[in-house]
C-alpha positions in Angstrom: 10.7 5.8 9.5 8.1 8.5 10.2 8.8 12.0 9.1 9.4 14.2 12.2 6.7 16.6 13.3 7.3 20.3 13.1 7.0 21.5 16.7 6.4 25.1 15.7 2.9 24.3 14.4 1.7 23.3 17.9 1.8 26.7 19.6 -0.8 29.2 20.5 0.0 32.5 18.8 1.0 35.5 20.9 -1.2 38.7 20.7 -0.2 42.3 20.8 -1.1 44.3 23.9 -2.8 47.0 21.8 -5.2 44.5 20.1 -8.7 45.9 19.7 -11.0 44.4 22.3 -13.9 42.5 20.9 -16.0 41.4 23.9 -19.1 40.5 21.9 -17.2 38.0 19.8 -15.5 36.7 22.9 -19.0 36.0 24.3 -19.9 34.1 21.2 -16.7 32.0 21.6 -17.6 31.4 25.3 -21.0 30.1 24.1 -19.2 27.7 21.8 -17.9 25.9 24.9 -21.4 24.5 25.3 -21.2 22.8 21.8 -18.8 20.4 20.2 -17.8 22.8 17.4 -16.8 26.4 17.1 -16.6 27.5 13.4 -14.8 30.7 12.5 -15.2 31.0 8.8 -14.3 34.1 6.8 -12.1 35.2 3.9 -8.4 36.0 4.5 -7.5 39.1 6.5 -10.5 39.1 8.8 -8.6 38.3 12.0 -9.8 34.8 12.6 -6.7 33.5 14.3 -6.1 36.7 16.3 -9.7 36.7 17.6 -9.5 33.2 19.0 -6.0 33.7 20.3 -6.9 36.9 22.0 -10.0 35.3 23.6 -7.9 32.4 25.0 -5.3 34.8 26.4 -7.9 37.1 27.9 -10.1 34.6 29.6 -10.4 35.2 33.4 -10.4 31.5 34.1 -7.7 29.6 32.1 -9.0 27.1 29.6 -7.0 24.0 28.6 -6.5 24.8 24.9 -4.3 23.2 22.2 -3.5 24.9 18.9 -2.5 23.4 15.6 -1.5 25.5 12.6 -2.2 23.5 9.4 -0.5 23.6 6.0 -1.0 21.9 2.7 1.4 19.1 3.6 -1.1 17.9 6.3 -3.5 16.3 3.8 -2.0 12.9 4.4 -4.4 11.3 6.9 -1.9 9.6 9.1 0.3 12.8 9.3 -2.8 14.9 10.1 -3.8 12.7 13.0 -0.2 12.4 14.2 -0.2 16.2 14.5 -3.7 16.2 16.0 -2.6 13.9 18.8 0.7 15.7 19.3 -1.2 19.0 19.7 -3.3 17.5 22.5 -0.2 16.3 24.2 1.0 19.9 24.5 -1.8 20.2 27.1 -1.8 16.7 28.5 1.5 14.9 28.0 -0.2 11.4 28.5 -3.1 12.2 26.2 -3.5 10.0 23.1 -0.5 7.7 23.9 -2.7 4.6 23.2 -4.1 6.2 20.0 -0.6 7.3 19.0 0.7 3.7 19.3 -2.2 2.4 17.3 -1.7 5.0 14.6 2.0 4.1 14.4 1.1 0.5 14.0 -1.6 0.9 11.3 -1.1 4.3 9.8 -4.3 5.9 8.5 -5.9 2.5 8.0 -7.5 1.8 11.4 -8.5 5.4 12.1 -12.0 4.7 13.5 -10.4 2.4 16.1 -7.7 5.0 16.8 -10.2 7.8 17.1 -12.4 5.7 19.4 -9.5 5.2 21.7 -8.8 9.0 21.6 -12.5 9.8 22.3 -12.4 7.5 25.3 -9.4 9.3 26.7 -11.0 12.7 26.1 -14.1 11.6 27.9 -11.9 10.7 31.0 -10.6 14.2 31.4 -11.7 16.1 34.4 -11.6 19.6 32.9 -12.9 21.0 29.5 -10.4 21.0 26.6 -10.4 23.0 23.4 -8.5 22.1 20.3 -8.1 24.8 17.7 -7.3 23.9 14.1 -6.1 27.0 12.2 -6.3 27.3 8.4 -8.4 24.2 8.1 -9.3 25.2 4.5 -5.9 23.9 3.5 -7.2 20.4 4.2 -8.7 18.9 1.0 -8.5 15.2 1.9 -12.0 13.6 2.0 -10.6 11.0 4.2 -9.6 13.5 6.9 -13.0 15.2 6.6 -14.8 11.9 7.0 -12.8 10.9 10.1 -13.1 14.4 11.6 -16.9 14.0 11.2 -16.7 10.8 13.1 -14.7 12.5 15.9 -17.2 15.4 16.1 -20.2 13.0 16.1 -18.8 11.2 19.2 -16.9 14.0 21.0 -17.6 13.9 24.7 -19.2 17.0 26.4 -16.0 18.2 27.9 -14.1 18.4 24.6 -14.5 21.1 21.9 -13.1 21.7 18.5 -12.6 25.1 16.9 -12.0 25.3 13.2 -10.6 28.5 11.7 -11.1 28.5 7.9 -11.6 30.5 4.8 -14.3 28.2 3.5 -16.9 26.0 5.1 -15.6 22.4 5.6 -17.7 19.4 4.5 -18.5 18.3 8.1 -22.3 18.1 8.0 -22.7 21.7 9.1 -26.4 22.0 8.2 -27.2 19.1 10.5 -25.0 20.4 13.3 -26.6 23.9 12.9 -30.1 22.5 13.1 -29.2 20.5 16.2 -27.5 23.5 17.8 -24.3 21.6 18.0 -22.1 24.5 16.8 -21.4 28.2 17.2 -20.5 30.1 14.0 -18.6 33.4 13.6 -18.6 34.7 10.0 -17.1 37.6 8.1 -20.0 39.8 8.9 -19.3 39.3 12.6 -15.5 39.9 12.2 -15.7 43.1 10.3 -14.7 46.2 12.2 -17.6 48.6 12.6 -16.8 52.3 12.5 -16.2 52.5 16.3 -13.7 49.7 16.1 -12.1 51.1 13.0 -11.7 54.4 14.8 -10.0 52.7 17.7 -7.8 50.7 15.5 -6.6 53.6 13.2 -6.5 56.5 15.7 -5.5 54.8 18.9 -3.5 51.8 17.9 -1.8 53.4 14.9 -1.9 57.0 16.2 -3.2 58.5 12.9 -5.7 61.1 14.1 -8.0 60.7 11.1 -11.2 62.6 10.8 -14.5 60.7 11.3 -15.3 61.2 7.6 -11.9 59.7 6.6 -12.4 56.7 8.9 -15.9 56.2 7.5 -14.4 56.2 3.9 -11.8 53.6 4.8 -14.3 51.5 6.7 -16.7 51.6 3.8 -14.1 50.9 1.1 -12.6 48.0 3.0 -16.0 46.8 4.4 -14.4 46.5 7.8 -11.7 44.2 6.4 -9.0 44.2 9.2 -6.0 43.5 6.9 -7.2 46.2 4.5 -7.4 48.7 7.4 -4.0 47.6 8.6 -2.5 48.1 5.1 -4.0 51.6 5.0 -2.6 52.4 8.4 0.9 51.4 7.3 0.7 53.4 4.1 -0.6 56.5 6.0 2.3 56.6 8.5 4.1 60.0 8.1 1.9 61.1 5.2 -0.7 63.8 4.7 -4.0 62.1 5.0 -5.7 64.5 2.6 -3.2 63.5 -0.2 -3.7 59.8 0.6 -7.5 60.0 0.4 -7.4 62.1 -2.8 -5.9 59.2 -4.6 -7.8 56.4 -2.8 -10.3 55.1 -5.3 -11.3 51.8 -6.9 -12.8 48.4 -6.0 -11.6 46.0 -3.3 -9.0 44.3 -5.5 -7.7 47.7 -6.6 -7.5 48.8 -3.0 -5.6 45.7 -2.1 -3.1 46.2 -4.9 -2.8 49.9 -4.1 -2.2 49.3 -0.4 0.4 46.5 -0.8 2.2 48.7 -3.3 2.2 51.6 -0.8 3.4 49.3 2.0 6.2 47.8 -0.1 7.4 51.2 -1.4 7.8 52.5 2.1 10.1 49.7 3.1 13.9 50.0 2.8 15.4 48.2 -0.2 16.9 45.3 1.8 13.6 44.7 3.6 11.5 45.0 0.4 13.8 42.6 -1.5 13.8 40.2 1.5 10.0 40.2 1.5 9.7 39.4 -2.2 12.4 36.7 -2.2 11.0 34.9 0.8 7.4 35.0 -0.5 8.0 31.7 -2.3 8.2 29.9 1.0 5.2 28.4 2.9 7.1 28.6 6.2 10.1 30.8 7.0 13.1 30.2 9.3 16.3 32.1 9.5 18.5 29.3 8.0 16.0 28.7 5.2 15.6 32.4 4.4 19.4 32.8 4.5 19.8 30.0 2.0 17.2 31.3 -0.4 18.1 35.0 -0.3 21.9 34.7 0.4 21.4 37.2 3.1 23.2 36.2 6.3 21.2 38.8 8.2 18.0 36.8 7.7 17.5 36.5 11.5 17.7 40.3 12.0 15.4 40.9 9.1 12.7 38.6 10.4 12.9 40.4 13.7 12.4 43.7 11.8 9.4 42.4 10.0 7.8 41.1 13.1 8.3 44.4 15.0 6.9 46.3 12.0 3.8 44.1 12.0 4.3 43.3 8.4 1.9 40.4 8.3 4.5 38.0 9.7 2.9 35.4 12.0 5.2 33.5 14.4 4.6 29.8 14.6 6.3 29.0 17.8 7.2 30.7 21.1 10.9 30.7 20.3 10.5 32.8 17.1 12.2 30.2 15.0 9.5 29.6 12.4 7.1 32.1 10.8 4.7 32.4 7.9 3.3 35.4 6.1 -0.4 36.1 6.2 -1.7 34.1 3.2 -3.1 37.0 1.2 0.0 39.1 1.9 2.1 36.3 0.6 0.0 35.9 -2.5 0.4 39.6 -3.2 4.1 39.5 -2.6 4.4 36.7 -5.1 2.5 38.6 -7.7 4.8 41.6 -7.2 7.8 39.2 -7.3 6.7 38.0 -10.8 6.3 41.5 -12.0 9.6 42.9 -10.8 12.1 40.0 -10.8 13.6 38.2 -13.8 12.4 34.6 -14.3 16.0 33.4 -13.9 16.3 35.0 -10.5 12.9 33.6 -9.3 14.1 30.2 -10.5 17.2 30.5 -8.5 15.2 31.2 -5.3 13.2 28.0 -5.9 16.4 26.0 -6.7 17.9 27.1 -3.4 14.8 26.2 -1.5 14.7 22.8 -3.1 18.3 22.1 -2.1 17.7 23.2 1.5 14.6 21.0 1.8 16.4 18.0 0.4 19.1 18.3 3.0 16.4 18.5 5.6 14.7 15.4 4.2 11.5 17.2 3.3 11.4 15.6 -0.1 7.8 16.6 -1.1 8.7 20.3 -0.5 12.0 19.8 -2.4 10.1 18.4 -5.4 7.5 21.2 -5.3 10.2 23.9 -5.5 12.1 22.0 -8.2 9.0 22.1 -10.3 8.7 25.8 -9.7 12.1 26.4 -11.2 11.1 24.6 -13.4 13.6 21.8 -13.2 11.8 18.6 -14.1 15.1 16.7 -14.4 15.8 17.4 -10.7 12.2 16.7 -9.7 12.4 13.3 -11.4 15.8 12.6 -9.8 14.2 13.3 -6.4 11.3 11.1 -7.1 13.5 8.3 -8.3 16.0 8.6 -5.5 13.5 9.0 -2.7 10.5 7.0 -3.9 11.0 4.4 -1.2 10.6 7.1 1.4 7.0 7.7 0.2 6.2 4.0 0.7 7.8 4.1 4.2 5.7 7.1 5.2 2.5 5.8 3.6 2.4 8.8 1.3 1.5 6.9 -1.9 -1.2 9.3 -3.2 1.5 12.0 -3.2 3.9 9.8 -5.0 1.3 9.1 -7.7 0.5 12.7 -8.0 4.1 13.8 -8.4 4.9 11.0 -10.9 1.9 12.0 -13.0 3.6 15.3 -13.7 6.2 13.5 -15.9 5.1 13.7 -19.5 4.1 10.3 -21.0 6.8 10.6 -23.7 9.6 10.9 -21.1 8.5 8.2 -18.6 10.2 5.4 -20.5 13.5 6.9 -19.5 12.7 6.4 -15.8 11.9 2.7 -15.4 12.4 2.7 -11.6 10.0 5.6 -11.2 7.5 3.9 -13.5 7.6 0.8 -11.3 7.2 2.8 -8.1 4.3 4.7 -9.6 2.7 1.4 -10.8 2.9 -0.2 -7.3 1.6 3.0 -5.7 -1.3 3.2 -8.1 -2.2 -0.4 -7.3 -2.1 0.3 -3.6 -4.4 3.3 -4.1 -6.8 1.4 -6.4 -6.0 3.5 -9.5 -5.9 0.4 -11.7 -6.7 2.3 -14.9 -3.2 4.0 -15.0 -1.1 1.0 -13.9 -0.6 -0.5 -17.3 0.5 2.8 -18.8 3.5 2.9 -16.4 4.3 -0.8 -17.3 4.2 -0.2 -21.0 6.6 2.7 -20.5 9.0 0.3 -18.9 8.6 -2.1 -21.9 9.4 0.8 -24.3 12.5 1.5 -22.2 13.8 -2.0 -22.7 12.4 -2.3 -26.3 10.8 -5.7 -25.6 7.6 -7.1 -24.1 7.7 -8.2 -20.5 6.7 -11.7 -21.5 10.2 -12.1 -22.9 11.3 -12.8 -19.3 9.6 -16.2 -19.6 10.4 -17.0 -23.3 13.8 -15.5 -24.2 16.6 -17.7 -22.9 19.4 -15.2 -23.7 18.2 -12.2 -21.7 20.7 -10.6 -19.4 20.1 -11.0 -15.7 19.2 -7.4 -15.0 16.8 -7.1 -17.9 15.1 -10.4 -17.0 14.7 -9.3 -13.4 13.2 -6.0 -14.5 10.7 -7.7 -16.8 9.7 -10.2 -14.2 8.7 -7.3 -11.9 6.5 -5.9 -14.7 4.8 -9.3 -15.0 4.3 -9.6 -11.3 2.6 -6.1 -11.2 0.4 -7.1 -14.1 -1.0 -10.0 -12.1 -3.2 -7.5 -10.3 -4.8 -6.1 -13.4 -8.2 -7.5 -14.6 -7.0 -7.3 -18.3 -4.2 -9.9 -17.6 -5.9 -12.8 -15.7 -3.1 -15.3 -14.8 -3.2 -19.0 -15.4 -1.7 -21.6 -13.1 0.9 -22.3 -15.8 1.8 -18.6 -16.0 2.3 -18.4 -12.2 4.4 -21.5 -12.2 6.6 -20.1 -14.9 7.0 -16.8 -13.1 7.9 -18.6 -9.8 10.5 -20.7 -11.6 12.2 -17.7 -13.1 12.2 -15.8 -9.8 13.6 -18.8 -8.0 16.5 -18.9 -10.5 17.5 -15.3 -9.6 19.7 -14.5 -6.6 17.5 -13.4 -3.7 18.9 -9.9 -3.6 18.9 -9.4 -7.4 17.6 -5.8 -8.1 14.6 -5.8 -10.4 13.2 -2.3 -10.7 11.7 -1.0 -7.5 12.1 -4.3 -5.7 14.6 -7.1 -5.3 13.6 -10.6 -6.5 12.9 -12.0 -3.0 10.2 -9.3 -2.5 8.3 -10.5 -5.5 8.0 -14.2 -4.4 5.1 -13.6 -1.8 3.2 -11.9 -4.6 3.3 -15.1 -6.7 2.2 -17.2 -3.7 -0.7 -14.8 -3.1 -1.8 -15.0 -6.8 -1.6 -18.8 -6.7 -3.9 -18.8 -3.7 -6.2 -16.4 -5.4 -6.4 -18.6 -8.5 -7.1 -21.7 -6.4 -9.8 -19.7 -4.5 -11.5 -18.8 -7.7 -11.4 -22.4 -8.9 -13.0 -23.6 -5.7 -9.8 -25.4 -4.5 -10.2 -23.9 -1.1 -7.8 -26.0 0.9 -5.1 -25.4 -1.8 -5.9 -21.7 -1.6 -5.5 -21.7 2.2 -2.1 -23.4 1.8 -0.9 -20.7 -0.7 -2.2 -17.9 1.5 -0.3 -19.4 4.5 2.9 -19.3 2.4 2.0 -15.7 1.4 2.0 -14.7 5.1 5.4 -16.3 5.8 7.1 -14.8 2.8 5.5 -11.3 3.1 6.4 -11.2 6.8 10.0 -12.0 6.0 10.1 -9.2 3.4 8.3 -6.7 5.6 5.4 -6.3 3.0 2.5 -5.3 5.3 0.2 -4.6 2.4 0.5 -8.2 1.1 0.6 -9.6 4.7 -2.8 -8.2 5.6 -4.2 -9.1 2.2 -3.0 -12.7 2.5 -4.3 -12.9 6.1 -7.7 -11.7 5.0 -7.9 -14.3 2.2 -6.6 -17.0 4.5 -9.4 -16.1 6.9 -11.9 -16.2 4.1 -10.7 -19.6 3.0 -10.9 -20.9 6.5 -14.4 -19.6 6.8 -15.3 -21.3 3.5 -13.9 -24.6 4.9 -16.1 -24.2 7.9 -13.2 -23.5 10.3 -14.9 -20.4 11.8 -12.9 -20.2 15.0 -9.6 -20.6 13.1 -10.7 -17.8 10.8 -11.4 -15.6 13.7 -8.0 -16.2 15.2 -6.4 -15.4 11.8 -8.2 -12.1 11.7 -7.5 -11.1 15.3 -3.8 -11.9 14.8 -3.7 -9.8 11.7 -5.3 -6.7 13.3 -3.1 -7.1 16.4 0.1 -7.5 14.3 2.4 -4.6 15.0 2.8 -3.3 11.5 5.7 -0.9 10.7 5.1 2.6 9.8 3.4 2.0 6.5 -0.4 1.9 6.3 -2.2 -1.2 4.9 -5.5 -0.7 3.1 -6.4 -4.4 3.5 -7.1 -4.3 7.2 -10.7 -3.6 6.0 -10.9 -7.1 4.7 -10.0 -8.5 8.1 -12.8 -6.4 9.6 -15.2 -7.8 6.9 -14.3 -11.4 7.8 -14.7 -10.8 11.5 -18.0 -9.1 11.0 -19.2 -12.1 9.0 -18.1 -14.5 11.7 -19.7 -12.5 14.6 -22.9 -12.2 12.6 -23.0 -16.0 12.2 -22.5 -16.3 16.0 -25.4 -13.8 16.4 -23.1 -11.3 18.2 -24.7 -8.5 16.2 -23.1 -5.6 18.1 -19.6 -7.0 17.4 -20.5 -7.7 13.8 -21.8 -4.1 13.3 -18.7 -2.7 14.9 -16.4 -4.6 12.5 -18.5 -3.9 9.5 -18.5 -0.2 10.1 -14.9 0.0 11.0 -14.0 -1.9 7.9 -16.2 0.2 5.7 -14.6 3.4 7.0 -11.2 2.0 5.9 -12.5 0.6 2.6 -14.1 4.0 1.7 -10.9 5.8 2.7 -8.8 3.7 0.4 -11.5 2.9 -2.2 -11.0 -0.9 -1.7 -14.0 -2.4 -3.5 -12.9 -6.0 -2.7 -13.8 -5.3 0.9 -16.6 -2.8 0.4 -18.8 -5.6 -1.1 -18.7 -8.0 1.9 -18.8 -5.2 4.3 -21.9 -3.5 2.8 -23.6 -6.9 2.2 -22.9 -7.7 5.9 -24.4 -4.5 7.1 -27.4 -5.0 4.9 -28.1 -8.4 6.4 -27.8 -6.9 9.9 -30.4 -4.3 8.8 -32.6 -7.1 7.4 -32.5 -8.9 10.8 -33.9 -5.7 12.3 -36.5 -5.2 9.6 -34.7 -2.1 8.2 -35.0 -3.2 4.6 -35.1 0.3 3.0 -31.7 1.3 4.5 -30.2 -2.0 3.4 -31.5 -1.4 -0.1 -29.8 2.0 -0.1 -26.5 0.3 0.8 -26.9 -2.2 -2.0 -27.8 0.6 -4.5 -24.4 2.2 -3.7 -22.8 -1.2 -4.4 -24.7 -1.8 -7.7 -23.7 1.6 -9.0 -19.9 1.0 -8.5 -19.2 -2.7 -8.1 -17.1 -4.9 -10.4 -18.6 -7.3 -12.8 -17.6 -10.5 -11.0 -19.6 -9.5 -7.9 -22.7 -8.2 -9.8 -24.8 -11.4 -9.5 -24.2 -11.6 -5.7 -25.3 -8.0 -5.2 -28.3 -8.4 -7.6 -29.6 -11.6 -6.0 -29.5 -10.2 -2.5 -31.1 -6.9 -3.7 -34.0 -8.9 -5.2 -34.4 -10.9 -2.0 -34.4 -7.7 0.1 -36.9 -6.0 -2.4 -39.3 -8.9 -1.8 -38.9 -8.6 2.0 -39.6 -4.9 1.7 -42.9 -5.6 -0.1 -41.8 -5.1 -3.7 -42.6 -8.6 -5.0 -42.9 -7.4 -8.6 -39.3 -6.2 -8.7 -38.0 -9.5 -7.4 -40.0 -11.5 -9.9 -38.9 -9.2 -12.7 -35.3 -9.6 -11.8 -35.5 -13.4 -11.5 -37.1 -13.5 -15.0 -34.0 -11.9 -16.4 -31.7 -14.7 -15.2 -31.1 -17.2 -18.0 -32.3 -20.7 -17.1 -28.9 -22.2 -17.6 -27.4 -19.8 -15.1 -29.6 -21.3 -12.4 -28.5 -24.8 -13.4 -24.7 -24.4 -12.9 -23.6 -22.9 -9.7 -19.9 -22.0 -9.4 -17.6 -21.3 -6.4 -17.7 -17.6 -7.2 -21.5 -17.3 -7.3 -22.4 -19.5 -4.3 -23.7 -16.6 -2.2 -25.9 -15.5 -5.0 -27.4 -19.0 -5.4 -28.2 -19.1 -1.7 -30.2 -15.9 -2.0 -31.9 -17.0 -5.2 -33.0 -20.2 -3.4 -34.3 -18.1 -0.5 -36.2 -15.9 -3.0 -37.7 -18.9 -4.8 -39.0 -20.2 -1.4 -40.7 -16.9 -0.7 -42.2 -17.0 -4.2 -43.8 -20.4 -3.3 -41.5 -22.2 -5.6 -39.8 -24.5 -3.1 -39.3 -27.4 -5.5 -37.1 -25.2 -7.7 -35.2 -24.0 -4.7 -34.6 -27.5 -3.5 -33.2 -28.6 -6.9 -30.9 -25.7 -6.9 -29.7 -26.3 -3.4 -29.0 -29.9 -4.1 -26.6 -29.0 -6.9 -25.1 -26.2 -4.8 -24.5 -28.6 -1.9 -22.8 -31.2 -4.1 -20.5 -28.5 -5.5 -19.6 -27.0 -2.1 -19.0 -30.4 -0.5 -16.7 -31.5 -3.3 -14.6 -28.4 -2.8 -14.6 -28.7 1.0 -16.5 -25.5 1.4 -18.5 -26.6 4.4 -19.7 -23.1 5.2 -21.7 -23.0 2.0 -22.7 -26.6 2.4 -24.2 -26.0 5.9 -26.0 -22.9 4.7 -27.4 -24.6 1.6 -28.6 -27.6 3.6 -30.3 -25.3 6.1 -32.2 -23.5 3.3 -33.0 -26.9 1.8 -34.6 -27.9 5.1 -36.9 -25.0 4.7 -37.6 -25.8 1.0 -38.5 -29.4 1.9 -40.8 -28.3 4.6 -42.4 -25.9 2.2 -43.2 -28.9 -0.1 -44.9 -30.8 2.8 -41.9 -33.2 3.2 -41.7 -32.5 6.9 -40.0 -35.8 7.9 -37.4 -35.5 5.1 -36.7 -31.9 6.2 -36.3 -33.0 9.8 -33.9 -35.8 8.8 -31.8 -33.3 6.8 -31.6 -31.0 9.8 -30.5 -33.8 12.0 -27.7 -34.6 9.6 -26.2 -31.2 9.5 -26.5 -30.4 13.1 -23.2 -32.0 14.2 -21.4 -30.0 11.5 -23.0 -26.8 12.6 -22.6 -27.5 16.3 -18.8 -27.9 16.0 -18.4 -24.2 15.0 -21.4 -22.7 16.8 -23.5 -21.8 13.8 -26.5 -19.7 14.7 -27.6 -17.1 12.1 -27.6 -19.7 9.3 -30.7 -21.1 11.0 -32.1 -17.9 12.6 -32.3 -16.1 9.2 -34.6 -18.8 7.8 -37.3 -17.9 10.3 -40.1 -19.7 11.9 -39.9 -22.9 9.9 -36.5 -23.7 11.2 -37.5 -22.8 14.8 -40.4 -25.3 14.7 -38.1 -28.0 13.2 -35.5 -27.3 15.8 -38.2 -27.8 18.4 -39.0 -31.2 16.8 -35.3 -32.1 16.6 -34.7 -31.5 20.3 -37.2 -34.2 21.1 -35.3 -36.7 19.0 -31.8 -36.1 20.4 -30.8 -37.7 23.7 -29.1 -35.5 26.3 -25.7 -34.7 24.9 -23.5 -31.8 23.7 -25.5 -31.8 20.5 -28.8 -31.4 22.3 -27.3 -28.6 24.4 -26.4 -26.9 21.1 -29.9 -27.4 19.7 -31.4 -25.9 22.9 -29.0 -22.9 22.5 -30.2 -22.3 19.0 -33.8 -22.6 20.1 -33.2 -20.1 22.9 -31.7 -17.7 20.4 -35.0 -17.7 18.4 -36.2 -14.9 20.7 -39.2 -12.8 19.9 -38.3 -10.2 17.3 -35.6 -12.5 15.8 -37.9 -14.1 13.3 -37.9 -12.9 9.7 -40.6 -10.3 9.0 -41.8 -9.7 5.5 -43.8 -6.6 4.6 -47.0 -7.6 3.0 -48.1 -5.8 -0.2 -51.7 -6.0 -1.4 -52.3 -7.0 -5.0 -49.4 -9.4 -5.1 -51.0 -12.6 -4.0 -50.9 -12.2 -0.2 -53.9 -14.2 1.0 -56.7 -12.4 2.9 -57.4 -14.1 6.2 -60.2 -13.2 8.4 -59.5 -12.0 11.9 -60.6 -15.3 13.4 -58.4 -17.2 10.9 -55.4 -15.0 11.8 -56.1 -15.7 15.4 -56.2 -19.5 14.9 -53.1 -19.3 12.7 -51.2 -17.7 15.5 -52.3 -20.4 17.9 -51.2 -23.1 15.4 -47.8 -21.4 15.3 -47.7 -21.7 19.1 -48.1 -25.5 18.8 -51.7 -25.8 20.2 -53.8 -28.7 19.2 -57.3 -28.3 17.8 -58.8 -29.1 21.1 -56.6 -26.6 22.9 -57.5 -23.9 20.4 -61.2 -24.6 20.9 -60.8 -24.3 24.6 -58.8 -21.1 24.3 -61.3 -19.4 22.0 -64.4 -20.9 23.6 -65.6 -22.4 20.3 -66.4 -25.9 19.1 -63.7 -28.2 17.8 -65.7 -28.5 14.6 -65.4 -24.7 14.1 -61.7 -24.9 14.7 -61.3 -27.6 12.0 -63.3 -25.6 9.6 -61.1 -22.5 10.1 -58.0 -24.6 9.8 -59.2 -26.1 6.5 -59.9 -22.6 5.2 -56.4 -21.5 6.2 -54.8 -24.4 4.4 -56.8 -23.7 1.3 -56.0 -20.0 1.2 -52.3 -20.7 1.8 -52.1 -23.6 -0.6 -50.7 -26.0 2.0 -51.6 -29.4 3.4 -50.1 -29.4 6.9 -49.8 -27.3 10.0 -46.0 -27.0 9.6 -46.4 -25.9 6.0 -49.1 -23.4 7.0 -46.9 -21.8 9.7 -43.8 -21.7 7.4 -45.7 -20.2 4.5 -47.5 -17.7 6.7 -44.2 -16.7 8.3 -42.7 -16.0 5.0 -45.6 -13.8 4.0 -45.5 -11.8 7.3 -48.9 -13.0 8.5 -47.7 -14.0 11.9 -47.0 -11.7 14.8 -43.9 -11.8 16.9 -44.5 -14.5 19.6 -43.1 -16.7 22.3 -41.7 -20.2 22.1 -44.1 -23.1 21.3 -45.3 -25.0 24.3 -43.5 -28.3 24.9 
């Protein structure tokens, strides 16, 4: 279940009636309502929160404003956005209900979609709304920063965000500043000038200081409001002359001096209460009573608030508070100086116990480690590790487990298993085997004994089987079919509810099915892979394993796509995204988006493809899932290629090349070389192709089929169509034998272009006619569109050879999709063999592409037919071709043809 939200974090702070008015700053804040972002950034103690709160309380016309006080625990993305939405609901109860439901279903994994729904709801509001995020500097999660950037970039004009922070957040501030999309208030703006310092010290605190004394304080504190407040407290009832006589030193000295003065002037019970409770991030009377043993905690909190001792209420009921951050830091320093270590340890021990009872396990562990009591911390991790999985807090689990010294991990096999699974889910593969080897040391035998030792006890065999199942995911332990079969046999022999380590035996069976599917997928047995992934879905759904459920669905959709079952693949993806997942997040939704993007790209729905590629990439980057980043970024690059944005596509590929895994390297390199050629860098493409061993181009495999398709495309562009055709014939045979009709159709489409490039026009047309029924059944479009003008002309010829039928209707649909601007454009680059055509030759070449006869060209240009034939012959010689179709195809590949209309029929 989801951890409950702390309602006290969702309230606008009250302000004191005697707060110093700051009308100029209020005007700056008002100006911020014309921009998406108000940034109030300054060190602690400059009155950031009180400034914004006082402005909101003082406005003559009320503003719909929501307030969220952040703390360090809010770095989990799904928790952060749950609070974000809950805060908005304090203003509009119905706001974000759709986004809230989506977040509950997917956790942090579908945040772009969640935020899109939230943005749409904000845009529908009639009145302006401001959301204030206080203490945003406590957020260190790059995922939260990235998604908040997305929100800010798309925030409607009636919605505004105010960030109160000690340090500038990584939200693209330079760009927003340049575009005047933010208002900034800095420390220099927040400092009290001498006039404000006089008002604060003499009127608010009734000190009657001389102008020179106020000037001294103002200069020494540099207008720092908390420093002035500390000075005012220490001056109460004292001779100012004596105070200023001893008032020397730099800022840090002043801070220490003033906090000492404040503390010394408190009664002993108050001073002790302040020091003891300084270990707490948030304070409530029951928590403080437990930590201090003082049953008057409620009364003491009231005393502190009335005395203005840096106690900030977090709700309107005065149930929860926090100390000013700097004040708390100084209190803790003083605590360490004056309290014995044993007594401080007792405070943390009491806090840990209270938090455990309240089910805030992360806080309980943090305080246990402050004791330090690693035994208790480990007990809490072991006992409550399942809670972290339920709440999707896996990075926190990994972080807390990492504190356990390596030499002691072998005594905690359940924690090791939980940490290994959590590390896998967060893509920290390099640490997984360390946890597994600790388990093997605990049992003093290798995990493989579960498959080879007949006399193992049931509990030990079950534990070792879970280690082997986890290892299936590690590159260093590639499984074989025999190994998976042996694992499955051993698991089937266990009782379904047999405890292993972190799982029961029934929970491990879908993992075996998934790996059997993965192995079949790698071997090219695509239909067998689809069957195994279907079994994965059934078993993982039964066991409530959403991670594996979405991973299995994505691979099933990929297998269906490979089999040429595009519409079935789409339904698999849609069902996976719509599945009401429980409250744990799944990083593999990104793979479903990748598959959908690929399908919509094939169907030429480029807007839908881009939407899914970008949504998936946001998730993949959030979880660092490289398995999905590769198809997502390749898909986006192909979209950019279609639009002629080759350089941006190459930038995406460079990111992939810098980080990708070895098995995907050839696919990325091949497409990079193709895109480099299209961008005009022929030399780089030729150089890369020369590095590929000849034998590599002779033996395609299921894993490198996409790379071979791009190599064939590149060979055609390099005027080596015969080599491309030979490669594509081999690739077609391999794909067809494995039932991978998607690759088969793509390979034959490129082969059609290669054959035309060799002057074999009739053979090319015949090949096209053979694959058209296969392509028509699933609505293939981009497979043909991406091959440019050659395919368009051949489709035009094919139409005349097909009688009226559904197939002819499909051919006409493809032809209609070859609209101007859809043809492939290649940037020419002088010095690399691009033929130089005269203006008249280019003009005639364009008319040839439009399908005009020599006589029609002569009439159009008012020249003799003999002159036309001479120019056509020159064009053929310069292009190295022997037919009109070859000339148009080759010129199209070199970018010599302008964008144009359909040929005349």
